[in-house]
Every structure is written in structure tokens, then in C-alpha cells.
N, C-alpha and C positions, 0 to 999 in steps of 0.2 A: 241182682246180687243182694244178698241178705244185708250186707253192710249199708248199701245205699238206701234200702228201705228203713233201716234203723237210724241212719244219720239224720236224725229226726226228720342275721344271725349275727362294730368293733368288739370282739369278744367271741367266746366259744358257743357252740351249739348248746352245750349243757344248760346254760342259764335260760336261753330263750324257751326251753321246754320245761323248766323247773317249776314254774308257777302255774298251777291249775286254775281254771276259771272258777270264780265264785258265783254260783247260780243265783244266790240271793241278791247280787249286786245289780241285776238287770233292772233298769229304770222303767217304771210304768207311767212316768210323767210325760209331758210333751217333749218332742225332740229338741235337742240342743240347737241353739241358733248362733250363727256366726256370719256376719255380713261381708266377710271377705274370705278368700281361699289362699292356699299356700302360694308363695311366689316361686317361680321357676327361673333358674339361672343357667340355662344352656344345657348342652348334652353331657351325659355321664355314661360310664361303662356299665353294662348289665352285670349283675352278679354272676359269677362262674356257675353256681348251682342252677340258676335260671337258664343260662345258655345251654347247659347239658340237658335240662328238662325239655327245652324246646327242640333239641336234636332228637330226643326220644318221642316227643309228642308234638310234632309240627302243627297238627290241626288245632291244637289248643293254644297256639301262640300266634294265630292269625286273628285279625280283628273280626268280631262277630256282631251282627245286628247293626241297626242304624247308629251312625256316629253322632253322639250328642255331647254337648259341653257339660251338661248336668242333668239330673233327673228331678222332676217336681216331686217333692216329698209330701204326698197326700197321707191321710191317716192310714189308709190301707197299705201304702208302701212302707211307712214307718213301722207298722206292725210286722210286715213281712221281713224287714231288715232285722228287727229284734229277734224274731222267731228263728231265722236261719243262723244268726250269730250265736244264740244260746244253744240251739240244737247241735251245731257242730262242736262247740266248746264242751258240751256234755258227752257227745258220742265218741270223741277222740281223746285218748289218754296220752299224756306227755311222755315221750321217749326219744332219746337222742338217736341220730343216725348211726353213731358209732355202736350203740347197743343193739340197734335193730338190723342194720345192714353191714356192720363191720367196716364202715367207711366214714370219713370225717364229715362229708357233706353230700346229701342226696335230696334234691327237691322232687317230691312225688305226691300223688294222692294217697291219703292214709287208708289204703284198702284193708290193712290189718286192724284198723281201729286204733292205731297208735301212730304218733308222729311228733315232729317238732314244729316251731312257729310257722315256717314257710308252708308246711303241709296243711295246717289249719287254713291259711290264707287261700291256697289253691282250691281247697274243697268249698270254702265259702263263695269264691268266685264262680265255681262251677254250679253250685246250687242256685245262686242268684240268676245266672245266665239262663239256666233251665226254666226259670220263671219269667223270662223276658227282659231282664235288666240288660242294657247295652254294655258291652265290654269297655267302651270308652269312658264310662264313669266308675269302673271298678279297677283300681290301680294298686298293684303290689308296691309296698313302700318299705324302704330300709331306714331304720332309725337307730339312734344310740339311746338305750333305755336309762332309767333312773340310776342304774349302777354302772353306767358307762359301757355296758355290754351291747353287742350287736343283736338286733331283733327285727322281725318282720311283722307288719300289720297290713290290713287292707284299708285303703282310703276309698271312700265312696263320695263322689262329687255330687252335691245336691244344691237345690235352690236355697237351702239353709246353711250352706257352707260345706267344707270338707269334714266328713265324719269318719271316725276311726273304729274299725272292728278288730278286736284284739283277743287272742286266746288267753291272755293273763287277766282279763277283766271282761265280764259279759255285759257291762254297762256301756252302751255306745255313747261316745262323747265327741264334741268338736275337737279338732286337732290341737287347738290352743289350750284345751283343758287337760291334755296329757302331760306327763312329766318328761316327755321324750324330746330329743334333738332330731329333727327330720333331716335326713341326709340325701336320699335320692328315691325316685319312684319311676314307674312306667310312664311313658308318654301316652296321653289320651288319644293321640293320632295313630300311633303304631305301637302295639303291645311289646314288640321286640326292641323298641328304642327306649332309652331311659333318660331322665332329666335330673339335673342336680337341683337340690332344694336349699343349697347354701351358696353364697357368693363364691365365685371360683377362687378368689385369693384366700378364702377361709376353708376350703374343702379339706377335711381330715382324711386320714387313711381309715376307711371304715367299710364294713360289709355286714351282710345278714349273719354271717358266722365267720370264724377265723379262716376257713379255707377260701373265702371269697375276698380276702384282703386285696385291695387294688394297689 
């Protein structure tokens, strides 16, 4: 398909797709280092959009490849991570589900070359797995962004800590270097299970987008 050869949400969908990636922000320096990873605080509900995506794409929601706790971030792996993050950010143009599909929330691959934050994440996961990255280290993550809006990013678990791939910024950073509040993410054991990233007594009502509110 031509698109694949080219390819190098607390709040509404509109904000999570409103900020395009700045290609100039891609760091060419050494990978960020963080000597610890996100803490996990038990089970969480999967976003409704993700559940529907899995109903439509069951093969893409099964664990693939060897299960690993983290990937060793060699120079080649770091370059590969940067390349795919930038290529997808440049290839996909931001557009809300309402504008594109006439529905509030739809998680899907951006076959049209347009999509919102979850769609960028899904494509990055697919591209990385095609290059042999295990699914267990590629985790869809729901956050509250710097404006208090729902947003989705891809967490990559590495020996240098949890790194964040984001459609709003093509510079890959350690999770602690983002302005985000991390809410929940996929389990590294089973991609259809999700884990809370905040103590249960502090869990807010949050989702990747407004239609996913729990």
C-alpha cells in the first residue's frame, strides 16, 4: 500500500491532534537516561476506543514476539526508534475522529494519512514490531497533558528507562521529562490488560479522549 511505503485522548479528541510534531525538535544527542521506570498500581479499565479497536483487529491485540521486560537500547536501536517516531509524525497529519469519521472516538491505523493521537501510537507500534521490537516493551499510555486534556503516547521500556514517543513532539524523552500526568497504560504481560499509573486512591476520571471517560 502506498501509504505504508510513504510512512517513512481527560479532554476531547480535538486537542490531542491539534499540535503537529516539530521535525526540528528531534534530538541527535545520546538517548535520555532514567534509572527507574513508571510505578504500576494495579489493574485499570482499557479505554473504550481500544476495546473497539481490538474487536475489529483481534490479531493486533495479541501478544507478539518474545516477552521481554525491556529492550537493550543500543546505538542502532536508538536510531531506529528516532527514525520511526519522526517518520510517522511527519507522514500523518492531525485530524479528529469527528472530522474524519463523523464519530467522537475511533482508534485505527491512519490509512488515510490523517489521524489523532491514538492513531499515531498504533502506527508506531506496528512499524516497530515489523522491525522485530517485542510488543511487551511497546505500551499504549493514556496521560493528562500540560493543558489537562486527555492524550495518548507510546511508552517504550528500555534499559535506559521508560521513553516516550509523542505525536506532539518528535524529540524522544524519558517519561519524567514530559509535562504529562501518567494515568494508565497497557500491561507488558497482556496487551489487552491495562494497569493504573497512579495510586488507586488518587485515580482521576480520565481517558485518551472524552468518549473514553471511565
